KOLVOKE-407844 format. One record per residue (C-alpha): chain; x, y, z. Coordinates in steps of 0.02 Angstrom, whole numbers, plus 50000, padded with zeros to 5 digits. Layout:
A/X/Y/Z .
...
//
This chain:
A/49992/50000/49997 .
A/50071/50166/49950 .
A/50047/50332/50035 .
A/50004/50484/49961 .
A/49965/50669/49984 .
A/49839/50749/49872 .
A/49920/50911/49882 .
A/50090/50840/49864 .
A/50020/50730/49718 .
A/49952/50897/49628 .
A/50113/50986/49644 .
A/50204/50878/49599 .
A/50080/50831/49414 .
A/50125/51042/49408 .
A/50300/51033/49358 .
A/50300/50843/49301 .
A/50219/50748/49190 .
A/50101/50600/49237 .
A/50204/50488/49136 .
A/50357/50524/49234 .
A/50250/50503/49401 .
A/50183/50345/49353 .
A/50385/50273/49315 .
A/50438/50388/49487 .
A/50303/50276/49581 .
A/50308/50105/49485 .
A/50134/50111/49420 .
A/50052/50087/49276 .
A/50017/50249/49154 .
A/49825/50226/49134 .
A/49810/50147/49325 .
A/49882/50322/49383 .
A/49768/50411/49286 .
A/49633/50322/49329 .
A/49686/50338/49512 .
A/49702/50537/49506 .
A/49526/50554/49428 .
A/49449/50457/49567 .
A/49542/50559/49697 .
A/49477/50711/49608 .
A/49646/50752/49575 .
A/49685/50896/49417 .
A/49772/50838/49266 .
A/49865/50993/49180 .
A/49843/50991/48994 .
A/49952/51005/48852 .
A/49926/51180/48840 .
A/49986/51202/49020 .
A/50122/51088/48976 .
A/50185/51194/48806 .
A/50166/51337/48889 .
A/50270/51276/49052 .
A/50422/51246/48942 .
A/50404/51418/48825 .
A/50413/51506/49016 .
A/50244/51601/48955 .
A/50115/51651/49077 .
A/50003/51473/49141 .
A/49883/51566/49258 .
A/49686/51489/49211 .
A/49768/51334/49114 .
A/49749/51209/49268 .
A/49607/51184/49373 .
A/49640/51216/49571 .
A/49632/51053/49674 .
A/49465/51041/49734 .
A/49432/51002/49921 .
A/49423/50823/50000 .
A/49370/50768/50168 .
A/49561/50712/50185 .
A/49711/50744/50109 .
A/49788/50571/50137 .
A/49747/50447/49992 .
A/49820/50269/49967 .
A/49875/50162/49805 .
A/49923/49985/49801 .
A/50075/49997/49684 .
A/50155/49853/49575 .
A/50306/49847/49663 .
A/50226/49835/49822 .
A/50132/49655/49779 .
A/50201/49519/49829 .
A/50273/49436/49681 .
A/50199/49283/49622 .
A/50335/49200/49545 .
A/50236/49001/49476 .
A/50088/49130/49380 .
A/50220/49255/49314 .
A/50329/49097/49231 .
A/50189/48994/49215 .
A/50252/49000/49014 .
A/50392/48918/49079 .
A/50295/48749/49060 .
A/50433/48683/49202 .
A/50364/48669/49363 .
A/50521/48582/49459 .
A/50632/48774/49390 .
A/50513/48879/49434 .
A/50504/48770/49603 .
A/50683/48804/49622 .
A/50699/48975/49573 .
A/50577/49024/49700 .
A/50685/48938/49818 .
A/50818/49019/49760 .
A/50755/49196/49778 .
A/50671/49180/49942 .
A/50859/49114/50013 .
A/50949/49257/49930 .
A/50975/49412/50023 .
A/51107/49566/49944 .
A/51228/49634/50027 .
A/51342/49768/49967 .
A/51484/49714/50075 .
A/51482/49539/49991 .
A/51673/49501/49898 .
A/51654/49515/49703 .
A/51656/49337/49604 .
A/51784/49312/49510 .
A/51658/49317/49348 .
A/51633/49519/49402 .
A/51811/49538/49453 .
A/51875/49478/49280 .
A/51728/49593/49197 .
A/51792/49738/49309 .
A/51963/49707/49252 .
A/51924/49710/49064 .
A/51840/49898/49115 .
A/52022/49970/49184 .
A/52126/49892/49039 .
A/51996/50005/48926 .
A/51998/50132/49017 .
A/52191/50129/49039 .
A/52218/50102/48849 .
A/52084/50256/48798 .
A/52097/50356/48943 .
A/52019/50527/48861 .
A/52008/50511/48696 .
A/51859/50391/48646 .
A/51854/50475/48474 .
A/52011/50373/48432 .
A/51923/50203/48471 .
A/51761/50259/48400 .
A/51840/50259/48211 .
A/51979/50123/48267 .
A/51837/49982/48325 .
A/51790/49975/48125 .
A/51948/49896/48087 .
A/51959/49777/48240 .
A/51886/49643/48333 .
A/51918/49728/48524 .
A/51754/49791/48586 .
A/51706/49901/48721 .
A/51666/49822/48875 .
A/51465/49800/48901 .
A/51383/49933/49014 .
A/51525/50059/48976 .
A/51431/50164/48848 .
A/51313/50231/48978 .
A/51378/50239/49152 .
A/51472/50350/49238 .
A/51634/50307/49311 .
A/51560/50373/49497 .
A/51421/50200/49470 .
A/51539/50081/49418 .
A/51562/50020/49576 .
A/51372/49997/49592 .
A/51353/49920/49447 .
A/51471/49798/49495 .
A/51402/49738/49635 .
A/51228/49733/49546 .
A/51304/49609/49425 .
A/51375/49517/49553 .
A/51205/49502/49619 .
A/51137/49426/49447 .
A/51267/49323/49421 .
A/51257/49248/49588 .
A/51087/49186/49590 .
A/51105/49114/49393 .
A/51255/49039/49437 .
A/51155/48960/49573 .
A/51013/48924/49446 .
A/51130/48831/49341 .
A/51142/48942/49193 .
A/51273/49010/49099 .
A/51364/49207/49110 .
A/51517/49228/48984 .
A/51650/49340/49037 .
A/51589/49483/48935 .
A/51418/49451/49048 .
A/51310/49368/48897 .
A/51164/49275/48992 .
A/51133/49103/48909 .
A/50970/49018/48995 .
A/50926/48845/48969 .
A/51103/48798/48879 .
A/51052/48889/48701 .
A/50976/49046/48730 .
A/51051/49225/48768 .
A/50959/49330/48843 .
A/51019/49539/48805 .
A/51000/49654/48942 .
A/51093/49816/48988 .
A/51105/49934/49113 .
A/51090/50133/49097 .
A/51122/50274/49205 .
A/50986/50407/49171 .
A/51025/50600/49142 .
A/50928/50734/49175 .
A/50907/50898/49070 .
A/50960/51061/49134 .
A/50993/51238/49068 .
A/51152/51220/48985 .
A/51278/51340/49081 .
A/51389/51446/48936 .
A/51554/51423/48950 .
A/51710/51557/48915 .
A/51757/51485/48775 .
A/51570/51494/48714 .
A/51547/51657/48774 .
A/51717/51727/48697 .
A/51633/51673/48531 .
A/51487/51738/48572 .
A/51552/51914/48611 .
A/51671/51885/48447 .
A/51505/51860/48361 .
A/51427/52025/48419 .
A/51590/52140/48381 .
A/51593/52061/48205 .
A/51388/52114/48170 .
A/51434/52286/48234 .
A/51564/52354/48125 .
A/51439/52265/47988 .
A/51512/52108/47960 .
A/51332/52016/47882 .
A/51444/51848/47850 .
A/51488/51827/48035 .
A/51420/51675/48104 .
A/51322/51646/48261 .
A/51413/51506/48389 .
A/51289/51369/48391 .
A/51263/51334/48592 .
A/51153/51180/48655 .
A/51008/51233/48754 .
A/51018/51108/48882 .
A/51146/50996/48966 .
A/51090/50830/49018 .
A/51202/50760/49166 .
A/51214/50579/49233 .
A/51086/50581/49400 .
A/51162/50432/49497 .
A/50997/50331/49446 .
A/51009/50153/49354 .
A/50917/50050/49258 .
A/50907/49894/49188 .
A/50840/49860/49017 .
A/50774/49713/48928 .
A/50748/49785/48755 .
A/50787/49655/48635 .
A/50662/49575/48512 .
A/50529/49523/48567 .
A/50528/49571/48756 .
A/50557/49733/48812 .
A/50546/49781/49002 .
A/50636/49902/49125 .
A/50678/49875/49308 .
A/50776/50063/49395 .
A/50786/50144/49543 .
A/50638/50233/49614 .
A/50569/50274/49775 .
A/50518/50112/49799 .
A/50676/50045/49788 .
A/50854/50030/49697 .
A/50900/49891/49588 .
A/50996/49824/49735 .
A/50839/49805/49816 .
A/50752/49723/49648 .
A/50838/49567/49613 .
A/50702/49442/49622 .
A/50609/49558/49484 .
A/50771/49574/49380 .
A/50779/49380/49401 .
A/50598/49355/49351 .
A/50603/49455/49210 .
A/50772/49380/49152 .
A/50675/49217/49138 .
A/50505/49301/49048 .
A/50641/49386/48924 .
A/50713/49196/48900 .
A/50537/49127/48864 .
A/50502/49257/48717 .
A/50672/49215/48663 .
A/50633/49015/48676 .
A/50495/49038/48604 .
A/50541/49132/48448 .
A/50693/49031/48437 .
A/50565/48860/48433 .
A/50459/48943/48315 .
A/50584/48971/48201 .
A/50666/48804/48198 .
A/50466/48731/48213 .
A/50458/48856/48047 .
A/50628/48777/47960 .
A/50586/48595/48013 .
A/50427/48628/47920 .
A/50514/48701/47770 .
A/50649/48554/47766 .
A/50495/48412/47779 .
A/50416/48503/47629 .
A/50570/48506/47525 .
A/50599/48302/47582 .
A/50413/48292/47521 .
A/50430/48356/47344 .
A/50623/48302/47321 .
A/50512/48123/47374 .
A/50375/48161/47260 .
A/50493/48208/47116 .
A/50592/48047/47144 .
A/50421/47953/47129 .
A/50370/48025/46982 .
A/50559/47994/46896 .
A/50546/47796/46978 .
A/50379/47783/46893 .
A/50432/47870/46722 .
A/50592/47739/46713 .
A/50463/47612/46754 .
A/50332/47637/46604 .
A/50495/47682/46496 .
A/50559/47490/46534 .
A/50373/47437/46502 .
A/50373/47524/46345 .
A/50526/47442/46281 .
A/50486/47294/46333 .
A/50340/47307/46227 .
A/50416/47329/46085 .
A/50546/47208/46097 .
A/50406/47096/46126 .
A/50320/47151/45954 .
A/50501/47130/45898 .
A/50523/46964/45982 .
A/50357/46884/45888 .
A/50397/46955/45705 .
A/50574/46885/45743 .
A/50491/46679/45762 .
A/50347/46736/45609 .
A/50502/46759/45511 .
A/50595/46616/45572 .
A/50470/46497/45503 .
A/50513/46543/45346 .
A/50700/46512/45353 .
A/50757/46344/45272 .
A/50919/46343/45347 .
A/50925/46265/45504 .
A/51089/46329/45584 .
A/51015/46512/45552 .
A/50846/46469/45592 .
A/50896/46402/45788 .
A/51002/46581/45793 .
A/50855/46708/45749 .
A/50746/46596/45873 .
A/50878/46631/46008 .
A/50892/46814/45968 .
A/50691/46803/45968 .
A/50703/46741/46164 .
A/50862/46839/46193 .
A/50746/47004/46149 .
A/50564/46934/46234 .
A/50564/46998/46410 .
A/50430/46841/46443 .
A/50571/46745/46419 .
A/50728/46839/46435 .
A/50859/46718/46384 .
A/51035/46753/46442 .
A/51117/46739/46296 .
A/51308/46685/46262 .
A/51381/46837/46191 .
A/51260/46986/46246 .
A/51189/46916/46421 .
A/51053/46970/46456 .
A/50927/47108/46409 .
A/50936/47262/46475 .
A/50769/47343/46442 .
A/50806/47520/46539 .
A/50860/47577/46360 .
A/50755/47553/46190 .
A/50862/47410/46078 .
A/50910/47549/45940 .
A/50995/47625/46082 .
A/51059/47475/46149 .
A/51121/47434/45974 .
A/51196/47598/45943 .
A/51301/47582/46087 .
A/51355/47418/46077 .
A/51405/47475/45878 .
A/51504/47638/45960 .
A/51598/47500/46056 .
A/51638/47396/45924 .
A/51699/47554/45818 .
A/51795/47634/45998 .
A/51933/47450/45996 .
A/51923/47445/45794 .
A/52081/47531/45783 .
//
């Protein structure tokens, strides 16, 4: 149960958007909007936001806070509800694994004094070595990385040096839990769950937006520009100076932004990342479920294509085999017809020796007899007679030298 002051919440809405506050209190945007309406707390409109950004008068653009019997109101924030791990991970389809996760998370206690594991120490060393190699000039690396296999250590793009110790402690907690659950974590903190599915995550430090303070160098450039205008140099170009700076604010956010799963856990009033290890681990497994299901779907589609290809190949082979059988049938029928003609012709032959030879060849051609000729052997019905005899003739020609 989260306690709010109607007055404080109303004043916060005058300076922050409803979206910012819903993230701050870890409440869904729509539920928080309904909560404000139910408790008669006016929400400033887009015109008010625009005028506020432009430093224009916002008088009359927002309703005053109506009176209420009590200034204290209550809301059950999502983070205050006990984690129902079995329900959250039901799509894992592995009750034994879910029970193991519940047990490990219930027994795990975060401690900032816990010594870093060897895995995190190895990662910390890679960060230190990289910083020593590129102490000030990251542009050199940005150019060089396109021509090298060298990679900047993970998480360094969006973490200030001040928050690196916190990063190591959070990674250490994540590693200890996942390692106890039997998952694989590589030296660069790639997390592989279930033995084959990589779960991508990032840890970033959030930034504030503040008005940019003009530096001495920028002021000098502006003064030079003003002097050039005064003496009539119309070609003078006004220096481009940014309006806002975005300094790191010390708040960390752990993100799951790899398709198809998107979620985040971040520092908020209801606790910092170190206090949300169970929620983080559950998100790892929810991300894994999405990655696994995507992989299984791709494997299913790949198997379907393979089976379809095999089916088409089998069908083509069956057709080709059938064509070969028909071709042989036609050849056999043709040979049988010729054999019958030869026998008819043999009846007209008076030379007994020649007649016997003719009848032998008729039996050799006739598939119903299939005589094994002492010279020609068995008739190969895979080729028609003309081609068969041509091949024999070619063989004779080849050796006729």
